[in-house]
C-alpha atoms as one frame of an Amber mdcrd trajectory, in Angstrom:
protein
  72.355  94.405  90.393  72.104  90.911  87.607  74.839  89.247  88.574  77.320
  88.601  92.440  79.776  87.035  92.683  81.157  85.543  96.016  84.721  84.524
  96.532  85.491  82.395  99.861  88.380  81.141 100.894  89.214  76.682 101.432
  90.119  78.641 105.253  87.076  79.645 105.738  85.435  76.270 105.790  88.056
  74.904 107.937  86.043  73.632 111.819  89.153  75.814 113.192  87.867  77.627
 116.343  88.446  81.485 115.838  87.335  84.851 116.429  86.169  87.436 114.655
  85.421  90.859 114.193  82.075  91.866 112.122  82.917  95.674 110.313  79.086
  96.649 108.881  79.159 100.510 106.727  76.219 101.547 105.905  76.402 102.360
 101.542  74.907 106.149 101.779  75.536 106.925 105.345  78.636 105.037 106.211
  78.173 104.999 108.925  80.325 102.021 110.147  79.385  98.889 112.922  81.836
  96.276 114.422  80.661  93.761 116.445  83.012  90.861 117.967  82.306  86.854
 117.696  83.900  83.370 118.114  83.258  80.533 116.486  82.550  77.214 119.157
  80.933  77.446 121.861  79.764  75.660 125.235  77.698  72.659 123.359  79.152
  70.490 121.215  79.868  71.492 117.545  82.198  73.706 115.541  81.233  76.691
 112.797  82.744  76.974 110.360  83.477  80.820 110.114  81.708  80.885 106.827
  79.194  79.458 108.794  78.779  81.579 111.436  79.313  84.889 108.701  76.119
  83.289 106.614  73.955  82.832 110.172  74.549  86.199 110.604  71.724  87.105
 108.043  69.659  84.603 108.807  65.531  84.942 110.182  66.293  82.959 113.352
  67.333  85.414 115.821  69.250  83.442 117.946  71.701  83.227 115.130  71.024
  86.575 113.229  73.463  88.955 115.811  74.319  91.347 112.854  70.868  92.008
 111.195  68.716  91.879 114.880  71.416  95.026 116.056  71.007  97.170 112.528
  67.571  97.115 113.656  65.550  99.017 111.798  68.092  98.547 108.652  68.202
  95.845 106.151  70.937  94.427 105.449  71.476  94.886 102.257  71.706  99.017
 103.569  75.369  97.461 104.352  78.525  96.777 103.114  80.077  93.712 105.631
  83.382  93.033 106.304  85.092  89.703 108.405  88.200  89.251 109.249  89.075
  86.413 111.824  92.075  83.949 113.006  92.175  81.036 114.295  92.687  79.062
 117.292  93.192  75.162 116.712  91.155  72.280 114.643  87.901  71.562 116.560
  88.216  68.870 119.094  85.310  67.083 120.888  84.729  68.524 124.123  84.612
  65.425 125.884  88.139  64.366 125.021  89.201  68.051 126.059  87.243  71.578
 127.573  90.505  73.690 126.965  90.896  74.684 122.907  86.737  76.299 123.925
  88.232  78.012 127.170  90.898  79.381 125.097  88.531  80.911 122.264  85.995
  82.367 124.887  88.535  84.436 127.115  89.955  85.091 122.904  87.180  86.620
 122.542  86.791  88.279 125.621  90.200  89.750 124.987  89.297  90.455 121.060
  85.829  93.008 122.478  88.077  94.637 124.610  91.037  95.745 122.261  88.008
  96.529 119.947  86.835  98.438 122.454  89.563 100.105 122.892  90.628 101.297
 118.969  87.426 101.151 117.233  85.400 103.198 120.730  81.336 101.429 120.491
  81.134  98.476 119.713  77.431  96.687 118.494  78.057  93.487 121.989  81.128
  95.308 124.809  82.291  93.205 126.591  81.703  94.471 130.116  83.504  91.943
 132.526  81.284  92.349 135.474  81.523  90.020 138.817  84.304  87.982 137.408
  86.490  85.781 141.105  89.848  86.432 141.458  90.386  83.138 141.008  88.356
  83.048 138.411  90.650  85.789 136.368  93.323  83.954 137.376  91.773  80.618
 135.077  91.327  83.160 132.485  94.294  84.983 132.604  96.765  81.425 132.238
  95.475  80.974 129.118  96.611  84.044 127.606  99.771  83.822 126.188 101.968
  86.520 124.459 101.337  84.661 120.647  97.769  84.627 121.018  98.129  87.775
 122.335  99.815  88.903 119.348  97.030  87.271 116.741  94.924  89.938 118.894
  96.876  92.521 117.961  96.859  91.754 114.234  93.378  91.238 113.861  92.659
  94.294 114.849  95.398  95.915 113.559  93.969  95.015 109.603  89.857  95.574
 110.667  91.453  99.386 111.218  93.363 100.007 108.742  90.225  98.057 105.957
  88.139 101.075 107.984  91.046 103.681 107.042  91.420 102.663 103.570  87.253
 102.429 102.494  86.601 105.831 104.743  86.840 109.147 102.776  86.783 110.936
 106.254  88.290 109.486 109.828  84.524 106.520 110.219  81.940 107.309 112.300
  82.196 104.223 114.246  78.158 104.074 116.039
């Protein structure tokens, strides 16, 4: 390859809370791996989705979850697709934690939806040992509109995988 090209939508540079699914497809075996994540967490800050996507390939093991899951393979042996949806602009947690709580729950719900739709994913959420009170608080953050966004996201990923494979996808 002499000249590469990476197109980045301006929306991907916004400082929004987002959940995403990264699809990694091996260039030779066509094996597919799926990772579910979010931007914005319990600390100060919320990076744009393009920043988070790039960190997945960092040589810093704290940030490079996709690279870590590919071992012993290298990222250049794969092609990647990144799908996301947003849940509002960043608000400092000193003002409110509501958006952090929402994005954390949307990530958990997306992880479960991805497991249902794709089977195995590289970072499954199990949700063990959650108290009834905590679960009730989490359930209160879920709306039909938010769940519809997550459903649209998993549907887009499924269609992408279906179209990019001549046979049934081999999800590892």
